[in-house]
C-alpha positions as protocol buffer text, in pm:
chain_id: "A"
residue {
  index: 1
  type: UNK
  ca { x: 5711 y: -4242 z: 1389 }
}
residue {
  index: 2
  type: UNK
  ca { x: 5510 y: -4026 z: 1634 }
}
residue {
  index: 3
  type: UNK
  ca { x: 5783 y: -3761 z: 1630 }
}
residue {
  index: 4
  type: UNK
  ca { x: 5729 y: -3716 z: 1256 }
}
residue {
  index: 5
  type: UNK
  ca { x: 5360 y: -3631 z: 1290 }
}
residue {
  index: 6
  type: UNK
  ca { x: 5246 y: -3273 z: 1245 }
}
residue {
  index: 7
  type: UNK
  ca { x: 4901 y: -3121 z: 1297 }
}
residue {
  index: 8
  type: UNK
  ca { x: 4696 y: -3028 z: 990 }
}
residue {
  index: 9
  type: UNK
  ca { x: 4370 y: -2848 z: 923 }
}
residue {
  index: 10
  type: UNK
  ca { x: 4084 y: -3089 z: 1000 }
}
residue {
  index: 11
  type: UNK
  ca { x: 3843 y: -2918 z: 758 }
}
residue {
  index: 12
  type: UNK
  ca { x: 3816 y: -3120 z: 436 }
}
residue {
  index: 13
  type: UNK
  ca { x: 3507 y: -2938 z: 305 }
}
residue {
  index: 14
  type: UNK
  ca { x: 3476 y: -2882 z: -67 }
}
residue {
  index: 15
  type: UNK
  ca { x: 3251 y: -2824 z: -364 }
}
residue {
  index: 16
  type: UNK
  ca { x: 3163 y: -3095 z: -616 }
}
residue {
  index: 17
  type: UNK
  ca { x: 3081 y: -2952 z: -959 }
}
residue {
  index: 18
  type: UNK
  ca { x: 2980 y: -3140 z: -1273 }
}
residue {
  index: 19
  type: UNK
  ca { x: 2791 y: -2997 z: -1575 }
}
residue {
  index: 20
  type: UNK
  ca { x: 2506 y: -2811 z: -1415 }
}
residue {
  index: 21
  type: UNK
  ca { x: 2545 y: -2991 z: -1080 }
}
residue {
  index: 22
  type: UNK
  ca { x: 2695 y: -2824 z: -778 }
}
residue {
  index: 23
  type: UNK
  ca { x: 2697 y: -2947 z: -421 }
}
residue {
  index: 24
  type: UNK
  ca { x: 2876 y: -2808 z: -118 }
}
residue {
  index: 25
  type: UNK
  ca { x: 2999 y: -3066 z: 132 }
}
residue {
  index: 26
  type: UNK
  ca { x: 3112 y: -2965 z: 479 }
}
residue {
  index: 27
  type: UNK
  ca { x: 3321 y: -3232 z: 648 }
}
residue {
  index: 28
  type: UNK
  ca { x: 3550 y: -3209 z: 949 }
}
residue {
  index: 29
  type: UNK
  ca { x: 3764 y: -3499 z: 1063 }
}
residue {
  index: 30
  type: UNK
  ca { x: 3841 y: -3573 z: 1428 }
}
residue {
  index: 31
  type: UNK
  ca { x: 4219 y: -3563 z: 1386 }
}
residue {
  index: 32
  type: UNK
  ca { x: 4445 y: -3511 z: 1088 }
}
residue {
  index: 33
  type: UNK
  ca { x: 4820 y: -3564 z: 1102 }
}
residue {
  index: 34
  type: UNK
  ca { x: 5086 y: -3510 z: 836 }
}
residue {
  index: 35
  type: UNK
  ca { x: 5359 y: -3775 z: 834 }
}
residue {
  index: 36
  type: UNK
  ca { x: 5686 y: -3632 z: 709 }
}
residue {
  index: 37
  type: UNK
  ca { x: 5914 y: -3843 z: 491 }
}
residue {
  index: 38
  type: UNK
  ca { x: 6169 y: -3594 z: 374 }
}
residue {
  index: 39
  type: UNK
  ca { x: 5989 y: -3349 z: 147 }
}
residue {
  index: 40
  type: UNK
  ca { x: 5698 y: -3579 z: 62 }
}
residue {
  index: 41
  type: UNK
  ca { x: 5429 y: -3662 z: 313 }
}
residue {
  index: 42
  type: UNK
  ca { x: 5126 y: -3881 z: 369 }
}
residue {
  index: 43
  type: UNK
  ca { x: 4809 y: -3755 z: 532 }
}
residue {
  index: 44
  type: UNK
  ca { x: 4659 y: -3963 z: 813 }
}
residue {
  index: 45
  type: UNK
  ca { x: 4299 y: -3904 z: 916 }
}
residue {
  index: 46
  type: UNK
  ca { x: 4182 y: -4050 z: 1246 }
}
residue {
  index: 47
  type: UNK
  ca { x: 3816 y: -4104 z: 1339 }
}
residue {
  index: 48
  type: UNK
  ca { x: 3726 y: -4179 z: 1702 }
}
residue {
  index: 49
  type: UNK
  ca { x: 3414 y: -4390 z: 1755 }
}
residue {
  index: 50
  type: UNK
  ca { x: 3237 y: -4488 z: 2076 }
}
residue {
  index: 51
  type: UNK
  ca { x: 2949 y: -4641 z: 1882 }
}
residue {
  index: 52
  type: UNK
  ca { x: 2943 y: -4874 z: 1584 }
}
residue {
  index: 53
  type: UNK
  ca { x: 2900 y: -4667 z: 1268 }
}
residue {
  index: 54
  type: UNK
  ca { x: 2737 y: -4883 z: 1001 }
}
residue {
  index: 55
  type: UNK
  ca { x: 2834 y: -4644 z: 722 }
}
residue {
  index: 56
  type: UNK
  ca { x: 3197 y: -4598 z: 824 }
}
residue {
  index: 57
  type: UNK
  ca { x: 3355 y: -4734 z: 500 }
}
residue {
  index: 58
  type: UNK
  ca { x: 3145 y: -4484 z: 305 }
}
residue {
  index: 59
  type: UNK
  ca { x: 3246 y: -4209 z: 547 }
}
residue {
  index: 60
  type: UNK
  ca { x: 3612 y: -4301 z: 497 }
}
residue {
  index: 61
  type: UNK
  ca { x: 3567 y: -4290 z: 121 }
}
residue {
  index: 62
  type: UNK
  ca { x: 3404 y: -3946 z: 130 }
}
residue {
  index: 63
  type: UNK
  ca { x: 3660 y: -3798 z: 371 }
}
residue {
  index: 64
  type: UNK
  ca { x: 3952 y: -3939 z: 173 }
}
residue {
  index: 65
  type: UNK
  ca { x: 3796 y: -3822 z: -152 }
}
residue {
  index: 66
  type: UNK
  ca { x: 3744 y: -3471 z: -11 }
}
residue {
  index: 67
  type: UNK
  ca { x: 4109 y: -3465 z: 102 }
}
residue {
  index: 68
  type: UNK
  ca { x: 4224 y: -3562 z: -247 }
}
residue {
  index: 69
  type: UNK
  ca { x: 3988 y: -3308 z: -403 }
}
residue {
  index: 70
  type: UNK
  ca { x: 4123 y: -3035 z: -176 }
}
residue {
  index: 71
  type: UNK
  ca { x: 4484 y: -3106 z: -278 }
}
residue {
  index: 72
  type: UNK
  ca { x: 4390 y: -3144 z: -647 }
}
residue {
  index: 73
  type: UNK
  ca { x: 4231 y: -2797 z: -645 }
}
residue {
  index: 74
  type: UNK
  ca { x: 4539 y: -2650 z: -476 }
}
residue {
  index: 75
  type: UNK
  ca { x: 4764 y: -2802 z: -743 }
}
residue {
  index: 76
  type: UNK
  ca { x: 4539 y: -2684 z: -1025 }
}
residue {
  index: 77
  type: UNK
  ca { x: 4534 y: -2334 z: -879 }
}
residue {
  index: 78
  type: UNK
  ca { x: 4912 y: -2324 z: -852 }
}
residue {
  index: 79
  type: UNK
  ca { x: 4952 y: -2448 z: -1209 }
}
residue {
  index: 80
  type: UNK
  ca { x: 4709 y: -2187 z: -1338 }
}
residue {
  index: 81
  type: UNK
  ca { x: 4874 y: -1908 z: -1143 }
}
residue {
  index: 82
  type: UNK
  ca { x: 5221 y: -2012 z: -1263 }
}
residue {
  index: 83
  type: UNK
  ca { x: 5102 y: -2081 z: -1621 }
}
residue {
  index: 84
  type: UNK
  ca { x: 5254 y: -2428 z: -1595 }
}
residue {
  index: 85
  type: UNK
  ca { x: 5025 y: -2623 z: -1826 }
}
residue {
  index: 86
  type: UNK
  ca { x: 5200 y: -2712 z: -2150 }
}
residue {
  index: 87
  type: UNK
  ca { x: 4927 y: -2900 z: -2336 }
}
residue {
  index: 88
  type: UNK
  ca { x: 4553 y: -2886 z: -2395 }
}
residue {
  index: 89
  type: UNK
  ca { x: 4501 y: -3196 z: -2184 }
}
residue {
  index: 90
  type: UNK
  ca { x: 4687 y: -3045 z: -1890 }
}
residue {
  index: 91
  type: UNK
  ca { x: 4495 y: -2721 z: -1925 }
}
residue {
  index: 92
  type: UNK
  ca { x: 4165 y: -2911 z: -1921 }
}
residue {
  index: 93
  type: UNK
  ca { x: 4238 y: -3101 z: -1601 }
}
residue {
  index: 94
  type: UNK
  ca { x: 4446 y: -2835 z: -1430 }
}
residue {
  index: 95
  type: UNK
  ca { x: 4712 y: -3098 z: -1357 }
}
residue {
  index: 96
  type: UNK
  ca { x: 5034 y: -3168 z: -1535 }
}
residue {
  index: 97
  type: UNK
  ca { x: 5126 y: -3521 z: -1637 }
}
residue {
  index: 98
  type: UNK
  ca { x: 5393 y: -3540 z: -1366 }
}
residue {
  index: 99
  type: UNK
  ca { x: 5176 y: -3398 z: -1085 }
}
residue {
  index: 100
  type: UNK
  ca { x: 5091 y: -3641 z: -805 }
}
residue {
  index: 101
  type: UNK
  ca { x: 4864 y: -3635 z: -502 }
}
residue {
  index: 102
  type: UNK
  ca { x: 4985 y: -3736 z: -159 }
}
residue {
  index: 103
  type: UNK
  ca { x: 4839 y: -4058 z: -13 }
}
residue {
  index: 104
  type: UNK
  ca { x: 4568 y: -4034 z: 249 }
}
residue {
  index: 105
  type: UNK
  ca { x: 4541 y: -4301 z: 519 }
}
residue {
  index: 106
  type: UNK
  ca { x: 4227 y: -4311 z: 731 }
}
residue {
  index: 107
  type: UNK
  ca { x: 4202 y: -4499 z: 1059 }
}
residue {
  index: 108
  type: UNK
  ca { x: 3899 y: -4552 z: 1282 }
}
residue {
  index: 109
  type: UNK
  ca { x: 3977 y: -4612 z: 1649 }
}
residue {
  index: 110
  type: UNK
  ca { x: 3676 y: -4783 z: 1802 }
}
residue {
  index: 111
  type: UNK
  ca { x: 3659 y: -4787 z: 2182 }
}
residue {
  index: 112
  type: UNK
  ca { x: 3303 y: -4906 z: 2241 }
}
residue {
  index: 113
  type: UNK
  ca { x: 3225 y: -5196 z: 2473 }
}
residue {
  index: 114
  type: UNK
  ca { x: 3045 y: -5409 z: 2212 }
}
residue {
  index: 115
  type: UNK
  ca { x: 3252 y: -5592 z: 1951 }
}
residue {
  index: 116
  type: UNK
  ca { x: 3253 y: -5421 z: 1611 }
}
residue {
  index: 117
  type: UNK
  ca { x: 2999 y: -5593 z: 1387 }
}
residue {
  index: 118
  type: UNK
  ca { x: 2980 y: -5321 z: 1124 }
}
residue {
  index: 119
  type: UNK
  ca { x: 3108 y: -5328 z: 765 }
}
residue {
  index: 120
  type: UNK
  ca { x: 3480 y: -5311 z: 693 }
}
residue {
  index: 121
  type: UNK
  ca { x: 3455 y: -5220 z: 328 }
}
residue {
  index: 122
  type: UNK
  ca { x: 3219 y: -5052 z: 86 }
}
residue {
  index: 123
  type: UNK
  ca { x: 3121 y: -5389 z: -65 }
}
residue {
  index: 124
  type: UNK
  ca { x: 3008 y: -5502 z: 281 }
}
residue {
  index: 125
  type: UNK
  ca { x: 2747 y: -5225 z: 260 }
}
residue {
  index: 126
  type: UNK
  ca { x: 2612 y: -5319 z: -83 }
}
residue {
  index: 127
  type: UNK
  ca { x: 2310 y: -5532 z: -163 }
}
residue {
  index: 128
  type: UNK
  ca { x: 2369 y: -5884 z: -280 }
}
residue {
  index: 129
  type: UNK
  ca { x: 2441 y: -5898 z: -652 }
}
residue {
  index: 130
  type: UNK
  ca { x: 2582 y: -6177 z: -874 }
}
residue {
  index: 131
  type: UNK
  ca { x: 2959 y: -6230 z: -833 }
}
residue {
  index: 132
  type: UNK
  ca { x: 3012 y: -6139 z: -1199 }
}
residue {
  index: 133
  type: UNK
  ca { x: 2864 y: -5795 z: -1130 }
}
residue {
  index: 134
  type: UNK
  ca { x: 3037 y: -5753 z: -792 }
}
residue {
  index: 135
  type: UNK
  ca { x: 3379 y: -5808 z: -954 }
}
residue {
  index: 136
  type: UNK
  ca { x: 3325 y: -5492 z: -1156 }
}
residue {
  index: 137
  type: UNK
  ca { x: 3235 y: -5285 z: -851 }
}
residue {
  index: 138
  type: UNK
  ca { x: 3517 y: -5079 z: -702 }
}
residue {
  index: 139
  type: UNK
  ca { x: 3568 y: -5147 z: -333 }
}
residue {
  index: 140
  type: UNK
  ca { x: 3691 y: -4918 z: -59 }
}
residue {
  index: 141
  type: UNK
  ca { x: 3833 y: -5076 z: 255 }
}
residue {
  index: 142
  type: UNK
  ca { x: 3857 y: -4907 z: 593 }
}
residue {
  index: 143
  type: UNK
  ca { x: 4130 y: -4937 z: 854 }
}
residue {
  index: 144
  type: UNK
  ca { x: 3988 y: -5028 z: 1196 }
}
residue {
  index: 145
  type: UNK
  ca { x: 4167 y: -5039 z: 1529 }
}
residue {
  index: 146
  type: UNK
  ca { x: 3935 y: -5189 z: 1788 }
}
residue {
  index: 147
  type: UNK
  ca { x: 4053 y: -5148 z: 2145 }
}
residue {
  index: 148
  type: UNK
  ca { x: 3881 y: -5467 z: 2264 }
}
residue {
  index: 149
  type: UNK
  ca { x: 4087 y: -5677 z: 2020 }
}
residue {
  index: 150
  type: UNK
  ca { x: 4406 y: -5472 z: 2014 }
}
residue {
  index: 151
  type: UNK
  ca { x: 4618 y: -5717 z: 2214 }
}
residue {
  index: 152
  type: UNK
  ca { x: 4804 y: -5825 z: 1899 }
}
residue {
  index: 153
  type: UNK
  ca { x: 4950 y: -5477 z: 1861 }
}
residue {
  index: 154
  type: UNK
  ca { x: 5248 y: -5332 z: 2045 }
}
residue {
  index: 155
  type: UNK
  ca { x: 5286 y: -4955 z: 2063 }
}
residue {
  index: 156
  type: UNK
  ca { x: 5629 y: -4793 z: 2093 }
}
residue {
  index: 157
  type: UNK
  ca { x: 5485 y: -4510 z: 2304 }
}
residue {
  index: 158
  type: UNK
  ca { x: 5451 y: -4640 z: 2664 }
}
residue {
  index: 159
  type: UNK
  ca { x: 5155 y: -4412 z: 2741 }
}
residue {
  index: 160
  type: UNK
  ca { x: 4962 y: -4536 z: 2437 }
}
residue {
  index: 161
  type: UNK
  ca { x: 5045 y: -4895 z: 2530 }
}
residue {
  index: 162
  type: UNK
  ca { x: 4923 y: -4833 z: 2887 }
}
residue {
  index: 163
  type: UNK
  ca { x: 4594 y: -4679 z: 2767 }
}
residue {
  index: 164
  type: UNK
  ca { x: 4513 y: -4977 z: 2542 }
}
residue {
  index: 165
  type: UNK
  ca { x: 4610 y: -5236 z: 2807 }
}
residue {
  index: 166
  type: UNK
  ca { x: 4413 y: -5064 z: 3082 }
}
residue {
  index: 167
  type: UNK
  ca { x: 4102 y: -5029 z: 2864 }
}
residue {
  index: 168
  type: UNK
  ca { x: 4114 y: -5393 z: 2757 }
}
residue {
  index: 169
  type: UNK
  ca { x: 4143 y: -5492 z: 3123 }
}
residue {
  index: 170
  type: UNK
  ca { x: 3848 y: -5271 z: 3216 }
}
residue {
  index: 171
  type: UNK
  ca { x: 3633 y: -5421 z: 2940 }
}
residue {
  index: 172
  type: UNK
  ca { x: 3733 y: -5779 z: 3026 }
}
residue {
  index: 173
  type: UNK
  ca { x: 3728 y: -5753 z: 3410 }
}
residue {
  index: 174
  type: UNK
  ca { x: 4104 y: -5824 z: 3436 }
}
residue {
  index: 175
  type: UNK
  ca { x: 4189 y: -5546 z: 3683 }
}
residue {
  index: 176
  type: UNK
  ca { x: 4415 y: -5764 z: 3898 }
}
residue {
  index: 177
  type: UNK
  ca { x: 4635 y: -5858 z: 3604 }
}
residue {
  index: 178
  type: UNK
  ca { x: 4699 y: -5500 z: 3496 }
}
residue {
  index: 179
  type: UNK
  ca { x: 4725 y: -5372 z: 3856 }
}
residue {
  index: 180
  type: UNK
  ca { x: 5010 y: -5616 z: 3911 }
}
residue {
  index: 181
  type: UNK
  ca { x: 5188 y: -5513 z: 3590 }
}
residue {
  index: 182
  type: UNK
  ca { x: 5161 y: -5140 z: 3656 }
}
residue {
  index: 183
  type: UNK
  ca { x: 5191 y: -5150 z: 4038 }
}
residue {
  index: 184
  type: UNK
  ca { x: 5519 y: -4958 z: 4038 }
}
residue {
  index: 185
  type: UNK
  ca { x: 5460 y: -4751 z: 3726 }
}
residue {
  index: 186
  type: UNK
  ca { x: 5392 y: -4377 z: 3746 }
}
residue {
  index: 187
  type: UNK
  ca { x: 5110 y: -4306 z: 3505 }
}
residue {
  index: 188
  type: UNK
  ca { x: 5065 y: -3955 z: 3368 }
}
residue {
  index: 189
  type: UNK
  ca { x: 4752 y: -3754 z: 3432 }
}
residue {
  index: 190
  type: UNK
  ca { x: 4695 y: -3750 z: 3056 }
}
residue {
  index: 191
  type: UNK
  ca { x: 4673 y: -4132 z: 3047 }
}
residue {
  index: 192
  type: UNK
  ca { x: 4418 y: -4124 z: 3330 }
}
residue {
  index: 193
  type: UNK
  ca { x: 4218 y: -3849 z: 3159 }
}
residue {
  index: 194
  type: UNK
  ca { x: 4197 y: -4045 z: 2833 }
}
residue {
  index: 195
  type: UNK
  ca { x: 4085 y: -4361 z: 3014 }
}
residue {
  index: 196
  type: UNK
  ca { x: 3842 y: -4159 z: 3224 }
}
residue {
  index: 197
  type: UNK
  ca { x: 3682 y: -4001 z: 2918 }
}
residue {
  index: 198
  type: UNK
  ca { x: 3635 y: -4342 z: 2752 }
}
residue {
  index: 199
  type: UNK
  ca { x: 3493 y: -4526 z: 3055 }
}
residue {
  index: 200
  type: UNK
  ca { x: 3302 y: -4215 z: 3173 }
}
residue {
  index: 201
  type: UNK
  ca { x: 3476 y: -4192 z: 3509 }
}
residue {
  index: 202
  type: UNK
  ca { x: 3477 y: -3832 z: 3630 }
}
residue {
  index: 203
  type: UNK
  ca { x: 3731 y: -3900 z: 3906 }
}
residue {
  index: 204
  type: UNK
  ca { x: 3992 y: -4012 z: 3655 }
}
residue {
  index: 205
  type: UNK
  ca { x: 3934 y: -3707 z: 3439 }
}
residue {
  index: 206
  type: UNK
  ca { x: 3989 y: -3480 z: 3740 }
}
residue {
  index: 207
  type: UNK
  ca { x: 4319 y: -3652 z: 3815 }
}
residue {
  index: 208
  type: UNK
  ca { x: 4461 y: -3407 z: 3562 }
}
residue {
  index: 209
  type: UNK
  ca { x: 4464 y: -3154 z: 3850 }
}
residue {
  index: 210
  type: UNK
  ca { x: 4711 y: -3369 z: 4049 }
}
residue {
  index: 211
  type: UNK
  ca { x: 4928 y: -3425 z: 3738 }
}
residue {
  index: 212
  type: UNK
  ca { x: 5046 y: -3778 z: 3826 }
}
residue {
  index: 213
  type: UNK
  ca { x: 4929 y: -4114 z: 3960 }
}
residue {
  index: 214
  type: UNK
  ca { x: 5176 y: -4343 z: 4132 }
}
residue {
  index: 215
  type: UNK
  ca { x: 5082 y: -4705 z: 4068 }
}
residue {
  index: 216
  type: UNK
  ca { x: 4761 y: -4877 z: 3970 }
}
residue {
  index: 217
  type: UNK
  ca { x: 4597 y: -4905 z: 4311 }
}
residue {
  index: 218
  type: UNK
  ca { x: 4465 y: -4549 z: 4304 }
}
residue {
  index: 219
  type: UNK
  ca { x: 4360 y: -4584 z: 3943 }
}
residue {
  index: 220
  type: UNK
  ca { x: 4156 y: -4904 z: 3978 }
}
residue {
  index: 221
  type: UNK
  ca { x: 4016 y: -4794 z: 4313 }
}
residue {
  index: 222
  type: UNK
  ca { x: 3865 y: -4491 z: 4143 }
}
residue {
  index: 223
  type: UNK
  ca { x: 3774 y: -4680 z: 3828 }
}
residue {
  index: 224
  type: UNK
  ca { x: 3587 y: -4952 z: 4017 }
}
residue {
  index: 225
  type: UNK
  ca { x: 3423 y: -4721 z: 4270 }
}
residue {
  index: 226
  type: UNK
  ca { x: 3307 y: -4457 z: 4023 }
}
residue {
  index: 227
  type: UNK
  ca { x: 3353 y: -4590 z: 3673 }
}
residue {
  index: 228
  type: UNK
  ca { x: 3220 y: -4944 z: 3714 }
}
residue {
  index: 229
  type: UNK
  ca { x: 2944 y: -4874 z: 3969 }
}
residue {
  index: 230
  type: UNK
  ca { x: 2811 y: -4553 z: 3824 }
}
residue {
  index: 231
  type: UNK
  ca { x: 3009 y: -4420 z: 3534 }
}
residue {
  index: 232
  type: UNK
  ca { x: 2941 y: -4696 z: 3285 }
}
residue {
  index: 233
  type: UNK
  ca { x: 2566 y: -4706 z: 3319 }
}
residue {
  index: 234
  type: UNK
  ca { x: 2540 y: -4327 z: 3339 }
}
residue {
  index: 235
  type: UNK
  ca { x: 2808 y: -4283 z: 3074 }
}
residue {
  index: 236
  type: UNK
  ca { x: 2628 y: -4504 z: 2826 }
}
residue {
  index: 237
  type: UNK
  ca { x: 2309 y: -4305 z: 2890 }
}
residue {
  index: 238
  type: UNK
  ca { x: 2493 y: -3974 z: 2851 }
}
residue {
  index: 239
  type: UNK
  ca { x: 2667 y: -4100 z: 2538 }
}
residue {
  index: 240
  type: UNK
  ca { x: 2338 y: -4203 z: 2380 }
}
residue {
  index: 241
  type: UNK
  ca { x: 2189 y: -3865 z: 2476 }
}
residue {
  index: 242
  type: UNK
  ca { x: 2481 y: -3679 z: 2315 }
}
residue {
  index: 243
  type: UNK
  ca { x: 2456 y: -3888 z: 1999 }
}
residue {
  index: 244
  type: UNK
  ca { x: 2080 y: -3823 z: 1982 }
}
residue {
  index: 245
  type: UNK
  ca { x: 2140 y: -3449 z: 2027 }
}
residue {
  index: 246
  type: UNK
  ca { x: 2394 y: -3452 z: 1743 }
}
residue {
  index: 247
  type: UNK
  ca { x: 2142 y: -3622 z: 1515 }
}
residue {
  index: 248
  type: UNK
  ca { x: 1874 y: -3365 z: 1604 }
}
residue {
  index: 249
  type: UNK
  ca { x: 2117 y: -3081 z: 1530 }
}
residue {
  index: 250
  type: UNK
  ca { x: 2209 y: -3223 z: 1190 }
}
residue {
  index: 251
  type: UNK
  ca { x: 1841 y: -3269 z: 1103 }
}
residue {
  index: 252
  type: UNK
  ca { x: 1762 y: -2911 z: 1203 }
}
residue {
  index: 253
  type: UNK
  ca { x: 2054 y: -2785 z: 996 }
}
residue {
  index: 254
  type: UNK
  ca { x: 1914 y: -2973 z: 699 }
}
residue {
  index: 255
  type: UNK
  ca { x: 1568 y: -2816 z: 745 }
}
residue {
  index: 256
  type: UNK
  ca { x: 1397 y: -3140 z: 846 }
}
residue {
  index: 257
  type: UNK
  ca { x: 1046 y: -3056 z: 981 }
}
residue {
  index: 258
  type: UNK
  ca { x: 1012 y: -3077 z: 1358 }
}
residue {
  index: 259
  type: UNK
  ca { x: 734 y: -3339 z: 1332 }
}
residue {
  index: 260
  type: UNK
  ca { x: 968 y: -3564 z: 1132 }
}
residue {
  index: 261
  type: UNK
  ca { x: 1248 y: -3521 z: 1385 }
}
residue {
  index: 262
  type: UNK
  ca { x: 1008 y: -3632 z: 1661 }
}
residue {
  index: 263
  type: UNK
  ca { x: 892 y: -3925 z: 1448 }
}
residue {
  index: 264
  type: UNK
  ca { x: 1238 y: -4054 z: 1356 }
}
residue {
  index: 265
  type: UNK
  ca { x: 1428 y: -3982 z: 1680 }
}
residue {
  index: 266
  type: UNK
  ca { x: 1156 y: -3984 z: 1947 }
}
residue {
  index: 267
  type: UNK
  ca { x: 1282 y: -3644 z: 2058 }
}
residue {
  index: 268
  type: UNK
  ca { x: 1080 y: -3422 z: 2289 }
}
residue {
  index: 269
  type: UNK
  ca { x: 1008 y: -3053 z: 2221 }
}
residue {
  index: 270
  type: UNK
  ca { x: 1254 y: -2966 z: 2500 }
}
residue {
  index: 271
  type: UNK
  ca { x: 1529 y: -3169 z: 2333 }
}
residue {
  index: 272
  type: UNK
  ca { x: 1465 y: -3000 z: 2000 }
}
residue {
  index: 273
  type: UNK
  ca { x: 1464 y: -2661 z: 2171 }
}
residue {
  index: 274
  type: UNK
  ca { x: 1801 y: -2738 z: 2334 }
}
residue {
  index: 275
  type: UNK
  ca { x: 1946 y: -2834 z: 1996 }
}
residue {
  index: 276
  type: UNK
  ca { x: 1821 y: -2509 z: 1842 }
}
residue {
  index: 277
  type: UNK
  ca { x: 1989 y: -2308 z: 2118 }
}
residue {
  index: 278
  type: UNK
  ca { x: 2318 y: -2490 z: 2052 }
}
residue {
  index: 279
  type: UNK
  ca { x: 2299 y: -2399 z: 1683 }
}
residue {
  index: 280
  type: UNK
  ca { x: 2219 y: -2037 z: 1767 }
}
residue {
  index: 281
  type: UNK
  ca { x: 2511 y: -2029 z: 2009 }
}
residue {
  index: 282
  type: UNK
  ca { x: 2751 y: -2150 z: 1741 }
}
residue {
  index: 283
  type: UNK
  ca { x: 2620 y: -1891 z: 1495 }
}
residue {
  index: 284
  type: UNK
  ca { x: 2674 y: -1615 z: 1750 }
}
residue {
  index: 285
  type: UNK
  ca { x: 3034 y: -1730 z: 1798 }
}
residue {
  index: 286
  type: UNK
  ca { x: 3085 y: -1709 z: 1425 }
}
residue {
  index: 287
  type: UNK
  ca { x: 3138 y: -2080 z: 1376 }
}
residue {
  index: 288
  type: UNK
  ca { x: 3048 y: -2221 z: 1036 }
}
residue {
  index: 289
  type: UNK
  ca { x: 2707 y: -2388 z: 1052 }
}
residue {
  index: 290
  type: UNK
  ca { x: 2613 y: -2643 z: 792 }
}
residue {
  index: 291
  type: UNK
  ca { x: 2293 y: -2534 z: 617 }
}
residue {
  index: 292
  type: UNK
  ca { x: 2109 y: -2713 z: 339 }
}
residue {
  index: 293
  type: UNK
  ca { x: 2387 y: -2973 z: 323 }
}
residue {
  index: 294
  type: UNK
  ca { x: 2323 y: -3349 z: 319 }
}
residue {
  index: 295
  type: UNK
  ca { x: 2346 y: -3498 z: 668 }
}
residue {
  index: 296
  type: UNK
  ca { x: 2699 y: -3598 z: 756 }
}
residue {
  index: 297
  type: UNK
  ca { x: 2774 y: -3960 z: 694 }
}
């Protein structure tokens, strides 16, 4: 239930250590919620995607693994501090036989205009091998919620239901159908802001200043006039530009030579300079910058 969800720290960074090998991984999830079931809880990680991510199952596996690693280390630390280990085996692992980790559930919400054609499991990402070999390979499946094909779901929260229905209508050119359904419904400014962010319609985002929209006429008037005529084409361009900038930043943080950045991304010197300034700005603010760390998956 939504009322049971609580915010959690989105940082799932950690250190992987094995006999002479040590690697620091910095990972931050988009949203992490803790679902309360009495004393026990499950952790839900949510990833928001505007573009198809062809390594998303691997990303899920790494994020989930880092979440489990983080909790495992907390348990081991508590056991060590409380001198709780009673056997050599428990001392070696840091966990007692009865210790258990809490389940982690990851969900990718994909709101891009193109149908998702990426992998849905780790095995989908692997090269073709004989079935006898593949049966021995551990798989890792991802949970995907694609807005374009979300009509089979019903959400108990009316605002969430409205967001999904409006977006499907916008993608499928069914404005009249949704306008009729929501003609007498007062939609919150938050709903309009979410839709505006996704379809890149500045007018809808600014509706937050008026706090409420009465009916769908105003919404679709603004969506069609600004979102459909200008916002989508400009928004796609801006989205691609932002994604390219993120890639340049990650490459700079991983000490990739500038000539290679230009070769692989087609970036200009001005774009690389802009990315450097963003990194310097974050360092000045004291934010943690990822240095000498493998590029985020």
